C-alpha positions as CSV (number, residue, x, y, z in Angstrom):
1,X,-0.1,0.0,0.1
2,X,1.2,3.4,-1.0
3,X,1.9,6.1,2.0
4,X,0.3,9.0,2.3
5,X,1.8,12.0,0.4
6,X,-0.1,15.0,1.6
7,X,3.0,17.1,2.6
8,X,4.0,16.8,-1.0
9,X,0.5,17.7,-1.9
10,X,0.8,20.8,0.1
11,X,4.0,21.8,-1.5
12,X,2.4,21.5,-4.9
13,X,-0.4,23.9,-3.4
14,X,2.1,26.3,-2.2
15,X,3.6,26.5,-5.7
16,X,0.1,26.7,-7.3
17,X,-0.9,29.5,-4.8
18,X,1.6,32.0,-6.0
19,X,-0.5,32.4,-9.4
20,X,-4.0,32.1,-7.5
21,X,-4.8,35.6,-5.9
22,X,-8.3,34.2,-5.5
23,X,-7.2,32.0,-2.7
24,X,-5.6,34.7,-0.4
25,X,-6.7,34.2,3.2
26,X,-7.2,37.8,3.0
27,X,-10.3,37.7,0.6
28,X,-13.7,38.7,2.0
29,X,-16.4,36.1,2.6
30,X,-17.0,34.3,-0.6
31,X,-19.7,35.3,-3.2
32,X,-21.1,32.6,-5.3
33,X,-19.9,33.4,-8.7
34,X,-22.0,33.3,-12.0
35,X,-21.6,30.7,-14.7
36,X,-18.9,32.6,-16.6
37,X,-16.8,33.0,-13.4
38,X,-17.3,29.2,-12.6
39,X,-15.7,28.1,-15.9
40,X,-12.8,30.9,-15.7
41,X,-12.2,29.7,-12.2
42,X,-11.9,26.3,-13.6
43,X,-9.5,27.2,-16.2
44,X,-7.3,28.7,-13.5
45,X,-7.6,25.5,-11.2
46,X,-10.2,26.7,-8.8
47,X,-13.3,25.0,-8.0
48,X,-16.3,27.1,-6.7
49,X,-19.9,27.6,-7.6
50,X,-22.3,26.0,-9.8
51,X,-21.7,24.1,-12.7
52,X,-24.4,24.3,-15.3
53,X,-22.8,22.7,-18.3
54,X,-20.4,19.7,-18.9
55,X,-16.9,20.3,-18.3
56,X,-13.7,18.2,-18.1
57,X,-10.8,18.9,-15.7
58,X,-7.2,18.8,-16.7
59,X,-5.2,16.0,-14.6
60,X,-2.2,18.1,-15.1
61,X,-3.8,20.8,-12.9
62,X,-3.8,20.9,-9.1
63,X,-7.4,22.3,-8.4
64,X,-8.4,24.0,-5.3
65,X,-11.7,23.5,-3.9
66,X,-12.5,26.9,-2.2
67,X,-16.3,26.6,-1.6
68,X,-19.3,24.8,-2.4
69,X,-19.2,23.2,-6.0
70,X,-22.5,22.1,-7.3
71,X,-23.0,19.9,-10.7
72,X,-26.3,21.0,-11.7
73,X,-29.4,19.2,-13.3
74,X,-28.2,18.5,-17.0
75,X,-24.5,19.1,-16.3
76,X,-21.5,16.7,-16.4
77,X,-18.3,17.1,-14.5
78,X,-15.6,14.6,-16.0
79,X,-12.6,14.0,-13.7
80,X,-9.7,12.1,-15.5
81,X,-7.3,9.6,-13.9
82,X,-4.7,11.3,-11.7
83,X,-6.6,14.4,-11.0
84,X,-6.0,16.0,-7.6
85,X,-8.4,18.4,-5.9
86,X,-7.3,20.1,-2.7
87,X,-10.2,21.1,-0.5
88,X,-9.8,24.4,1.7
89,X,-10.1,23.6,5.5
90,X,-13.3,25.3,5.9
91,X,-15.6,22.5,7.2
92,X,-19.1,22.8,6.0
93,X,-18.6,25.6,3.5
94,X,-16.3,23.0,1.4
95,X,-17.9,20.3,-0.8
96,X,-18.7,18.8,-4.0
97,X,-22.3,18.1,-4.6
98,X,-24.0,16.5,-7.7
99,X,-27.9,17.4,-8.2
100,X,-30.7,15.3,-9.4
101,X,-30.0,14.9,-13.1
102,X,-26.6,16.1,-12.7
103,X,-23.6,13.5,-13.5
104,X,-20.1,13.0,-12.3
105,X,-17.6,10.9,-14.0
106,X,-14.5,10.3,-12.0
107,X,-12.5,8.0,-14.1
108,X,-9.3,7.2,-12.1
109,X,-7.4,3.8,-12.1
110,X,-5.0,1.9,-10.1
111,X,-2.0,3.5,-11.3
112,X,-3.4,7.1,-11.1
113,X,-6.6,7.4,-8.9
114,X,-8.5,10.6,-8.5
115,X,-7.4,12.2,-4.8
116,X,-9.7,14.9,-3.2
117,X,-8.1,15.8,0.3
118,X,-7.6,18.8,2.6
119,X,-3.9,19.7,3.0
120,X,-3.5,18.0,6.4
121,X,-6.2,15.3,5.7
122,X,-7.6,15.7,9.1
123,X,-11.1,14.7,10.0
124,X,-13.8,17.3,9.6
125,X,-11.7,19.7,7.4
126,X,-14.1,19.7,4.7
127,X,-17.5,18.3,3.5
128,X,-17.0,15.7,1.2
129,X,-18.8,14.3,-1.9
130,X,-22.6,14.2,-2.2
131,X,-24.7,12.7,-4.8
132,X,-28.6,13.1,-5.4
133,X,-30.5,10.7,-7.6
134,X,-33.8,9.9,-8.7
135,X,-34.3,6.2,-7.2
136,X,-36.9,5.6,-4.5
137,X,-36.5,6.4,-1.0
138,X,-38.9,5.9,1.8
139,X,-38.3,9.6,2.4
140,X,-40.6,10.1,-0.8
141,X,-40.1,11.8,-4.1
142,X,-38.1,15.2,-3.8
143,X,-37.1,14.8,-0.2
144,X,-34.8,17.2,1.3
145,X,-31.3,16.0,2.5
146,X,-30.1,16.7,5.9
147,X,-27.0,18.6,4.2
148,X,-27.0,21.3,1.9
149,X,-30.8,21.2,1.6
150,X,-30.4,19.2,-1.5
151,X,-33.5,17.6,-3.2
152,X,-33.6,13.9,-3.9
153,X,-35.6,10.9,-4.6
154,X,-37.9,9.8,-7.3
155,X,-39.3,6.8,-9.0
156,X,-36.2,5.6,-11.4
157,X,-34.5,2.8,-9.6
158,X,-32.2,2.6,-12.7
159,X,-31.1,6.3,-12.6
160,X,-27.6,7.1,-13.1
161,X,-25.5,9.9,-11.4
162,X,-22.4,8.9,-13.4
163,X,-19.3,6.9,-12.6
164,X,-16.9,6.9,-9.7
165,X,-13.7,4.7,-10.2
166,X,-10.6,4.7,-8.1
167,X,-11.4,7.9,-5.8
168,X,-9.4,8.4,-2.6
169,X,-11.0,11.1,-0.4
170,X,-9.4,12.5,2.8
171,X,-10.4,14.7,5.7
172,X,-14.2,14.7,5.3
173,X,-17.0,14.8,7.6
174,X,-17.6,18.4,8.6
175,X,-20.4,18.8,11.3
176,X,-23.3,21.2,10.4
177,X,-25.0,20.4,13.8
178,X,-25.2,17.7,16.5
179,X,-27.6,15.8,14.3
180,X,-26.3,16.7,10.6
181,X,-22.8,15.9,9.3
182,X,-21.2,15.3,5.7
183,X,-19.8,12.2,5.0
184,X,-17.0,11.0,3.0
185,X,-19.4,10.2,0.1
186,X,-23.2,10.5,0.5
187,X,-25.6,8.7,-1.7
188,X,-29.0,10.3,-1.7
189,X,-31.5,8.1,-3.7
190,X,-28.9,7.2,-6.2
191,X,-29.9,4.5,-8.6
192,X,-28.4,1.2,-9.9
193,X,-27.3,3.0,-13.1
194,X,-24.3,4.6,-11.4
195,X,-21.2,2.9,-11.2
196,X,-19.3,2.9,-8.0
197,X,-16.0,1.0,-7.8
198,X,-12.7,1.3,-6.0
199,X,-13.4,3.9,-3.4
200,X,-11.4,4.9,-0.4
201,X,-12.5,7.2,2.4
202,X,-10.0,8.1,4.9
203,X,-10.0,10.2,8.2
204,X,-13.5,11.1,8.2
205,X,-15.3,12.8,11.0
206,X,-18.4,11.2,10.2
207,X,-19.6,8.3,8.0
208,X,-17.3,6.8,5.3
209,X,-20.2,6.2,3.0
210,X,-23.8,6.6,3.5
211,X,-26.9,5.6,1.5
212,X,-30.1,7.4,1.8
213,X,-32.5,5.3,0.3
214,X,-31.8,4.3,-3.6
215,X,-30.6,1.1,-5.2
216,X,-26.8,1.8,-6.1
217,X,-24.4,-1.1,-5.7
218,X,-20.7,-0.2,-4.5
219,X,-17.8,-2.6,-4.7
220,X,-14.2,-2.5,-3.6
221,X,-14.4,0.1,-0.6
222,X,-11.3,1.1,1.7
223,X,-12.7,2.7,4.8
224,X,-10.0,3.8,7.2
225,X,-10.5,5.7,10.8
226,X,-13.9,7.2,9.8
227,X,-15.1,8.3,13.3
228,X,-18.8,7.6,13.1
229,X,-19.8,4.7,10.8
230,X,-17.9,3.2,7.9
231,X,-21.0,2.1,6.1
232,X,-24.1,3.7,7.0
233,X,-27.5,3.3,5.4
234,X,-31.2,4.3,5.8
235,X,-34.5,5.0,4.0
236,X,-34.8,1.6,2.8
237,X,-31.6,1.4,0.8
238,X,-31.7,-1.9,-1.1
239,X,-28.3,-1.9,-3.1
240,X,-25.1,-3.9,-2.3
241,X,-21.5,-3.5,-1.1
242,X,-19.0,-6.1,-2.5
243,X,-15.3,-6.3,-1.2
244,X,-15.1,-3.9,1.7
245,X,-11.9,-3.4,3.8
246,X,-12.4,-1.4,7.1
247,X,-10.0,-0.4,9.8
248,X,-10.1,1.5,12.9
249,X,-6.9,2.3,14.6
250,X,-7.4,5.7,16.2
251,X,-9.6,7.5,18.7
252,X,-10.9,10.7,17.6
253,X,-9.9,14.5,19.2
254,X,-12.2,13.6,22.2
255,X,-10.8,10.3,23.0
256,X,-13.8,8.5,21.9
257,X,-13.6,5.5,19.5
258,X,-15.6,5.4,16.2
259,X,-19.3,4.2,16.3
260,X,-19.4,1.2,14.2
261,X,-18.4,-0.3,10.8
262,X,-22.2,-0.6,10.0
263,X,-25.1,1.1,10.9
264,X,-28.5,0.3,9.6
265,X,-31.5,2.3,10.2
266,X,-35.2,2.4,9.7
267,X,-37.0,0.2,6.9
268,X,-35.3,-2.8,6.1
269,X,-34.5,-3.0,2.2
270,X,-32.4,-5.9,2.8
271,X,-29.3,-4.7,1.1
272,X,-26.7,-7.3,0.5
273,X,-23.1,-7.4,1.8
274,X,-20.4,-9.6,0.2
275,X,-16.9,-10.2,1.5
276,X,-16.5,-7.5,4.4
277,X,-13.4,-7.3,6.5
278,X,-13.5,-5.3,9.5
279,X,-10.6,-4.7,11.9
280,X,-10.2,-2.7,15.1
281,X,-7.3,-2.1,17.2
282,X,-9.4,0.3,19.6
283,X,-12.2,-2.1,20.4
284,X,-15.6,-0.8,19.6
285,X,-18.8,-2.2,18.0
286,X,-18.9,-3.7,14.6
287,X,-22.5,-4.2,13.3
288,X,-25.3,-2.0,14.5
289,X,-29.0,-2.3,13.4
290,X,-31.6,0.3,14.4
291,X,-35.3,0.0,14.4
292,X,-36.3,-3.0,12.0
293,X,-33.3,-2.5,9.7
294,X,-31.4,-5.4,8.4
295,X,-29.5,-7.0,5.5
296,X,-28.0,-10.2,4.2
297,X,-24.3,-10.7,4.8
298,X,-21.7,-13.1,3.4
299,X,-18.0,-13.2,3.7
300,X,-17.9,-11.7,6.9
301,X,-14.6,-11.2,8.9
302,X,-14.2,-9.3,12.2
303,X,-11.2,-8.8,14.5
304,X,-11.0,-6.5,17.3
305,X,-14.4,-5.5,18.2
306,X,-15.7,-5.8,21.8
307,X,-19.2,-6.0,20.5
308,X,-20.1,-7.9,16.9
309,X,-23.8,-7.2,16.7
310,X,-25.9,-4.5,18.2
311,X,-29.5,-4.6,17.7
312,X,-30.0,-1.1,19.1
313,X,-33.7,-1.1,19.4
314,X,-34.4,-4.5,20.0
315,X,-35.2,-5.6,16.5
316,X,-35.4,-9.1,15.4
317,X,-32.0,-10.8,14.9
318,X,-33.7,-12.5,11.9
319,X,-33.6,-9.3,10.1
320,X,-29.7,-9.9,9.6
321,X,-29.3,-12.7,7.5
322,X,-25.6,-14.4,7.7
323,X,-25.4,-16.5,4.4
324,X,-22.3,-18.3,6.3
325,X,-24.4,-19.7,9.2
326,X,-23.1,-17.3,11.9
327,X,-25.6,-17.5,15.0
328,X,-25.9,-14.5,17.3
329,X,-25.2,-15.2,20.8
330,X,-27.0,-12.7,23.3
331,X,-24.5,-11.5,25.8
332,X,-27.4,-10.9,28.1
333,X,-30.7,-12.4,29.0
334,X,-33.7,-10.7,27.4
335,X,-34.9,-9.3,30.8
336,X,-31.4,-7.6,31.3
337,X,-31.6,-6.4,27.7
338,X,-34.8,-4.5,28.2
339,X,-33.5,-3.2,31.5
340,X,-30.4,-1.8,30.0
341,X,-31.5,-1.2,26.5
342,X,-28.2,-3.0,25.2
343,X,-29.1,-5.8,22.6
344,X,-25.6,-6.8,22.1
345,X,-24.4,-10.1,20.6
346,X,-21.5,-12.0,19.8
347,X,-20.8,-13.5,16.4
348,X,-18.7,-16.8,15.6
349,X,-17.4,-15.1,12.5
350,X,-14.1,-15.8,10.8
351,X,-10.9,-13.8,11.6
352,X,-9.3,-14.7,8.5
353,X,-9.6,-11.5,5.9
354,X,-12.2,-12.0,3.2
355,X,-10.8,-8.9,1.7
356,X,-7.0,-7.9,2.4
357,X,-5.4,-4.7,2.7
358,X,-3.0,-5.6,0.0
359,X,-6.0,-5.4,-2.5
360,X,-6.0,-1.9,-2.2
361,X,-2.5,-1.1,-3.4
362,X,-3.7,2.2,-4.9
363,X,-4.6,3.5,-1.9
364,X,-2.3,6.1,-0.2
365,X,-2.6,5.5,3.5
366,X,-0.3,6.0,6.7
367,X,-1.9,2.9,8.3
368,X,0.1,0.7,10.0
369,X,-0.3,-2.2,12.6
370,X,2.0,-2.4,15.4
371,X,4.0,-5.7,15.5
372,X,3.4,-6.0,19.0
373,X,-0.4,-6.3,18.8
374,X,-1.9,-9.9,18.5
375,X,-5.1,-10.2,16.8
376,X,-6.7,-11.8,13.8
377,X,-5.8,-15.2,12.5
378,X,-2.6,-17.6,12.3
379,X,-2.7,-19.3,9.3
380,X,1.0,-20.4,9.0
381,X,3.8,-20.9,11.3
382,X,4.2,-17.6,13.7
383,X,6.7,-17.2,16.5
384,X,6.6,-14.5,18.8
385,X,9.8,-12.8,20.0
386,X,10.3,-13.0,23.9
387,X,12.0,-9.4,23.8
388,X,8.7,-7.7,22.6
389,X,6.0,-6.5,25.1
390,X,2.9,-8.0,23.1
391,X,-0.8,-6.6,23.5
392,X,-3.4,-9.3,23.0
393,X,-6.1,-6.7,21.7
394,X,-8.8,-9.2,20.5
395,X,-9.5,-12.6,19.2
396,X,-6.1,-14.2,18.2
397,X,-7.2,-17.5,16.3
398,X,-4.8,-20.6,15.2
399,X,-6.6,-21.8,12.1
400,X,-6.2,-25.4,10.9
401,X,-2.8,-25.8,9.6
402,X,-1.5,-23.0,11.6
403,X,0.9,-23.0,14.3
404,X,1.7,-20.5,17.2
405,X,5.0,-20.7,19.0
406,X,5.4,-18.7,22.2
407,X,8.8,-19.0,23.5
408,X,10.0,-18.9,27.1
409,X,9.8,-15.5,28.8
410,X,7.1,-14.1,26.5
411,X,4.6,-11.7,28.2
412,X,1.6,-10.7,26.7
413,X,-0.8,-8.0,28.0
414,X,-4.6,-8.9,27.4
415,X,-6.7,-6.0,26.8
416,X,-9.5,-5.6,29.4
417,X,-12.0,-6.3,26.3
418,X,-13.7,-9.0,27.9
419,X,-15.2,-11.5,25.6
420,X,-13.8,-10.1,22.6
421,X,-10.2,-11.0,23.9
422,X,-8.8,-14.5,23.8
423,X,-6.7,-17.0,22.1
424,X,-8.1,-19.9,20.4
425,X,-6.5,-23.0,18.6
426,X,-8.8,-24.6,16.0
427,X,-9.1,-28.2,15.1
428,X,-6.0,-28.7,12.8
429,X,-4.1,-26.0,14.5
430,X,-1.3,-26.2,16.9
431,X,0.1,-24.0,19.9
432,X,3.6,-24.6,21.2
433,X,4.2,-22.6,24.6
434,X,7.7,-23.1,25.5
435,X,7.8,-21.6,29.0
436,X,10.3,-22.7,31.7
437,X,10.4,-22.6,35.4
438,X,12.8,-19.6,35.3
439,X,11.0,-18.0,32.4
440,X,7.2,-18.9,32.3
441,X,5.2,-17.5,29.6
442,X,2.6,-14.9,31.1
443,X,-0.8,-13.9,29.7
444,X,-2.7,-11.5,31.9
445,X,-4.6,-8.4,31.8
446,X,-2.9,-5.5,33.4
447,X,-5.1,-5.4,36.7
448,X,-5.5,-9.1,36.7
449,X,-9.2,-9.0,37.7
450,X,-11.6,-11.7,36.8
451,X,-13.2,-11.4,33.6
452,X,-10.9,-9.0,32.1
453,X,-10.5,-11.2,29.0
454,X,-11.4,-14.6,27.8
455,X,-8.5,-17.0,28.2
456,X,-7.0,-19.9,26.1
457,X,-9.1,-22.4,24.4
458,X,-8.0,-25.4,22.5
459,X,-10.2,-27.6,19.9
460,X,-9.3,-31.0,19.1
461,X,-10.4,-34.1,17.4
462,X,-10.8,-36.4,20.0
463,X,-13.9,-38.0,21.1
464,X,-16.6,-36.4,22.9
465,X,-20.1,-37.4,24.0
466,X,-21.2,-34.1,22.3
467,X,-20.3,-36.0,18.9
468,X,-18.3,-35.4,16.0
469,X,-18.1,-31.5,14.9
470,X,-19.9,-30.2,17.8
471,X,-20.1,-26.6,18.3
472,X,-18.6,-25.1,21.5
473,X,-20.6,-22.9,24.0
474,X,-17.9,-20.2,23.2
475,X,-16.7,-18.6,19.9
476,X,-19.1,-21.0,18.1
477,X,-15.9,-23.3,17.5
478,X,-16.2,-26.8,16.0
479,X,-14.5,-29.5,18.1
480,X,-14.8,-33.4,18.3
481,X,-13.8,-36.2,16.0
482,X,-12.7,-39.9,16.5
483,X,-8.8,-39.4,16.7
484,X,-8.4,-39.9,20.8
485,X,-4.5,-39.4,20.2
486,X,-4.8,-36.1,18.5
487,X,-2.0,-33.6,19.1
488,X,-3.1,-29.7,19.5
489,X,0.7,-29.0,20.6
490,X,2.4,-28.4,24.0
491,X,2.0,-26.0,26.7
492,X,4.5,-25.9,29.3
493,X,4.9,-23.2,32.0
494,X,2.1,-21.0,31.3
495,X,0.8,-18.2,33.8
496,X,-2.9,-17.1,33.1
497,X,-4.5,-14.0,35.0
498,X,-7.8,-12.1,34.9
499,X,-9.6,-14.6,32.5
500,X,-13.3,-15.8,32.5
501,X,-15.0,-13.3,30.8
502,X,-18.9,-14.0,30.5
503,X,-20.6,-14.1,27.1
504,X,-24.3,-14.6,29.0
505,X,-25.6,-16.1,32.0
506,X,-24.8,-19.8,30.5
507,X,-21.7,-19.0,28.7
508,X,-18.4,-18.0,29.8
509,X,-14.7,-18.3,28.9
510,X,-12.3,-20.3,31.2
511,X,-8.7,-19.8,31.9
512,X,-7.9,-22.9,29.8
513,X,-10.8,-24.5,27.9
514,X,-10.0,-28.0,26.4
515,X,-12.6,-29.1,23.7
516,X,-12.0,-32.7,22.7
517,X,-8.2,-32.4,22.9
518,X,-6.4,-35.6,22.5
519,X,-3.9,-37.3,24.4
520,X,-0.6,-36.4,22.5
521,X,-1.3,-32.9,23.7
522,X,1.0,-31.6,26.4
523,X,-0.3,-29.7,29.2
524,X,2.1,-29.2,32.2
525,X,2.8,-26.6,34.8
526,X,-0.1,-24.2,34.3
527,X,-1.3,-21.4,36.8
528,X,-4.7,-19.9,36.6
529,X,-5.2,-17.1,38.9
530,X,-8.2,-14.5,39.4
531,X,-10.4,-16.2,36.9
532,X,-14.2,-15.3,36.7
533,X,-15.2,-18.6,35.7
534,X,-13.4,-21.9,35.8
535,X,-9.6,-22.6,35.9
536,X,-9.5,-25.5,33.6
537,X,-12.4,-27.0,32.2
538,X,-12.3,-30.3,29.8
539,X,-15.0,-30.9,27.2
540,X,-14.8,-34.6,26.4
541,X,-11.3,-35.5,25.0
542,X,-8.4,-37.6,26.3
543,X,-6.1,-34.9,27.4
544,X,-4.1,-35.0,30.7
545,X,-2.6,-32.3,32.6
546,X,0.2,-32.3,35.1
547,X,1.1,-29.6,37.7
548,X,-1.8,-27.2,37.9
549,X,-2.0,-24.1,40.0
550,X,-5.5,-22.7,40.6
551,X,-6.1,-19.7,42.7
552,X,-9.3,-17.8,43.4
553,X,-11.3,-19.0,40.3
554,X,-14.7,-17.9,40.9
555,X,-16.5,-21.0,39.3
556,X,-14.8,-24.4,39.5
557,X,-11.4,-24.9,39.7
558,X,-11.2,-27.9,37.6
559,X,-14.6,-28.8,35.3
560,X,-15.3,-31.3,33.1
561,X,-18.0,-32.7,31.1
562,X,-18.9,-34.8,27.9
563,X,-17.2,-38.1,29.0
564,X,-13.7,-36.6,29.4
565,X,-11.5,-39.7,30.4
566,X,-8.0,-38.0,30.7
567,X,-6.2,-37.3,34.1
568,X,-4.9,-34.7,36.3
569,X,-1.5,-35.3,38.2
570,X,-0.4,-32.9,41.0
571,X,-2.9,-29.9,41.4
572,X,-2.8,-27.2,44.0
573,X,-6.0,-25.4,44.5
574,X,-6.3,-22.4,46.8
575,X,-9.5,-20.4,47.7
576,X,-9.3,-17.2,49.8
577,X,-12.0,-15.2,48.3
578,X,-15.7,-16.3,49.1
579,X,-18.3,-17.0,46.6
580,X,-16.6,-19.7,44.5
581,X,-18.5,-22.6,43.1
582,X,-16.4,-25.9,43.8
583,X,-12.9,-27.4,43.6
584,X,-14.0,-30.2,41.2
585,X,-17.3,-29.9,39.0
586,X,-17.9,-33.2,36.9
587,X,-21.1,-33.4,34.8
588,X,-22.9,-36.0,32.6
589,X,-21.6,-39.1,31.4
590,X,-18.9,-40.6,33.7
591,X,-15.6,-41.1,31.5
592,X,-13.9,-42.0,34.7
593,X,-11.1,-39.4,34.6
594,X,-8.2,-39.9,37.3
595,X,-6.9,-37.4,39.6
596,X,-3.6,-38.0,41.8
597,X,-2.1,-35.8,44.3
598,X,-4.9,-33.0,44.5
599,X,-4.6,-30.6,47.3
600,X,-7.3,-28.0,47.8
601,X,-7.6,-25.6,50.7
602,X,-9.9,-23.1,51.5
603,X,-10.1,-20.3,54.1
604,X,-13.7,-19.3,53.2
605,X,-15.5,-22.3,53.5
606,X,-17.4,-23.7,50.4
607,X,-18.0,-26.7,48.2
608,X,-15.3,-29.2,47.5
609,X,-16.1,-32.0,45.1
610,X,-19.3,-31.7,43.1
611,X,-20.5,-34.4,40.9
612,X,-23.6,-33.9,38.6
613,X,-25.9,-36.4,36.9
614,X,-23.8,-39.9,36.6
615,X,-20.4,-38.1,36.7
616,X,-17.7,-39.6,38.6
617,X,-13.8,-40.1,38.8
618,X,-11.0,-42.0,40.3
619,X,-9.0,-39.9,43.0
620,X,-5.9,-40.8,45.0
621,X,-3.9,-38.4,47.0
622,X,-6.6,-36.0,48.0
623,X,-6.0,-33.3,50.7
624,X,-9.1,-31.3,51.3
625,X,-9.3,-28.7,53.9
626,X,-11.5,-25.8,55.1
627,X,-14.6,-26.7,52.9
628,X,-18.1,-26.5,54.6
629,X,-19.0,-29.4,52.2
630,X,-16.8,-32.0,51.1
631,X,-18.8,-33.9,48.4
632,X,-22.0,-32.8,46.8
633,X,-23.7,-35.6,44.4
634,X,-25.6,-32.8,43.0
635,X,-28.3,-35.0,41.2
636,X,-28.3,-37.9,43.4
637,X,-25.6,-39.8,41.6
638,X,-24.2,-43.0,43.4
639,X,-21.2,-42.6,45.6
640,X,-19.8,-45.6,43.8
641,X,-19.3,-43.0,40.9
642,X,-16.5,-41.3,43.0
643,X,-13.5,-43.8,43.9
644,X,-11.4,-42.5,46.6
645,X,-8.1,-44.6,47.5
646,X,-9.7,-47.5,45.8
647,X,-12.8,-47.6,47.3
648,X,-16.4,-46.2,46.9
649,X,-16.4,-42.7,48.5
650,X,-16.9,-43.1,52.3
651,X,-19.1,-40.1,53.3
652,X,-21.9,-39.1,55.8
653,X,-24.9,-36.9,54.6
654,X,-25.0,-33.5,56.2
655,X,-27.9,-32.9,58.5
656,X,-30.9,-31.9,56.7
657,X,-29.2,-32.4,53.4
658,X,-29.9,-34.9,50.5
659,X,-26.8,-34.6,48.2
660,X,-24.1,-33.1,50.3
661,X,-21.7,-35.0,52.5
662,X,-18.6,-35.1,54.7
663,X,-16.0,-37.4,53.5
664,X,-15.1,-39.8,56.5
665,X,-11.9,-40.9,55.1
666,X,-9.7,-40.3,51.9
667,X,-9.3,-36.5,52.4
668,X,-6.3,-36.4,54.6
669,X,-3.3,-37.1,52.4
670,X,-0.2,-35.1,52.7
671,X,-0.6,-31.8,51.0
672,X,1.3,-31.2,47.8
673,X,4.5,-29.4,48.4
674,X,4.6,-26.5,45.8
675,X,7.6,-24.6,47.3
676,X,9.5,-25.3,44.2
677,X,6.8,-23.9,41.9
678,X,8.2,-20.3,41.9
679,X,6.9,-19.9,38.5
680,X,3.3,-19.8,39.5
681,X,2.8,-16.3,40.4
682,X,4.9,-14.7,37.6
683,X,3.7,-11.3,36.5
684,X,3.8,-9.2,33.3
């Protein structure tokens, strides 16, 4: 991608200004020129006034946009490849508009795009480009635009306002009022006969592009750091966008992030969107639909957003059709949504870009992503550098065939972004965490508070009672197969802090989530501290873990379900904060996992071992101290499901209880000596 050369642009302007007395800063307030003056100014490289006949700009001339330049009904402005238009930094007084019946033909190409920009390219420097057409809009025939008072709308859905090819527009979005702003390109009832292909909008104070009704289709959009919405539509627009690359890497002058990458409003004209890639390094919301708006989306890739989908006014999620089968997962109960007015959802979209920044090599941009920022997809072999202080900004997902290697001593700070921040390894992917006792790998949020971020999730091909190609409760990841000796990599000496972000009341991330992970995967010397949900959870599979340190995880320290039948050897569990759930929680079918040398110590009471339904396991070397309830057979399962020191659990029901027991024996083994586990509380 080309780098922005606006400084050169400014130098050219300075040279040109020597001969352009009409551009003097000492001029009085502009007077709208008559038609002859408009043409004379154009011959001198000045754009101002209303063009009432056809005119072709000269690509060798640097044009200075000094005021409102309006293309009237019946007039056509032709802009050849390579033309540069420099807009005065005068906010709402500076814009280009095409009225109903007028046309603009921007004929840039990949080698010589047309560029419209202010000198500095700062958001809000000028208005932007507005097109008014004769297509239908729910605002009616001859509606009045919120900007400029322009008239738009009719009954000709095939209307043409001209051609826009290879246009880069920078520094737009001047604000008229709190409710009215110019956009990079505004399409008011523009018809399908208008060709719009290869448009870049950079540094807009408001939207990148906005559609007010109409039927126009747009392809190959590059939208960078537009501080309201990247793509906005309303009034029943039912055109399409094909291939869009959207990036948000900055906050605005007030320190606020952008609004959204999509904002649909009002009547649902069901516009279609194909191959949309959105990448944020500053969190924020991806897709927002107001009232009953919606659309059909395929080829969607999102990375870096805290909220994937916002049905702003409680509209039906069925209004938004995801052709790739993505399913919105509510981030709150319906009652909570109504109470807060926040209708937020997560989506299991791909993080592999469907459109790449390299597809827009013709765009001059200063965009760069820090190499220390981790997000998106790992599709090949990636090895981190332990000398770099990394930030986990979003989801970072190892794809099938990809491998992520994290050397000893690497430290990764997870952004406090809740469920939007996690590392996942998909089926067929691998992770190799190479920590050592003296140099563990640390992944933690800055404050290490529970729920700050998601955690680490691995999906394998081993068996699970959920079946082959089951769908995980988090991320919509696919897991489960028939290969019990599957290998998802190796994790040694890893410290996780501040995990367990909650998607909703039923679904949460854990410190380490193992979905159908196979027995060839190595899990050794893992510390999970201050997690809002479980420390480690096994969803089926055959993987075993050795040397676990689990401190103050608010739900269960070790949780398993779906017939997991691996083992845990040497686990030290500490509870010093009240309100946690259990030390163990086994659920569903009994795969009879084995546990050797388990020490759990509580200074705040609580429940030790819990087994739901028919779950169970075999335990030796149990040291259990400080819990109010030693054993809870939650759903009345048989004590024989739990084997302790080679025999059925020897337990007595607590007074007045039907499933909660005190262990009479088998809980007093010597406590595990972890004095040598000096790595367990390593920090960033």
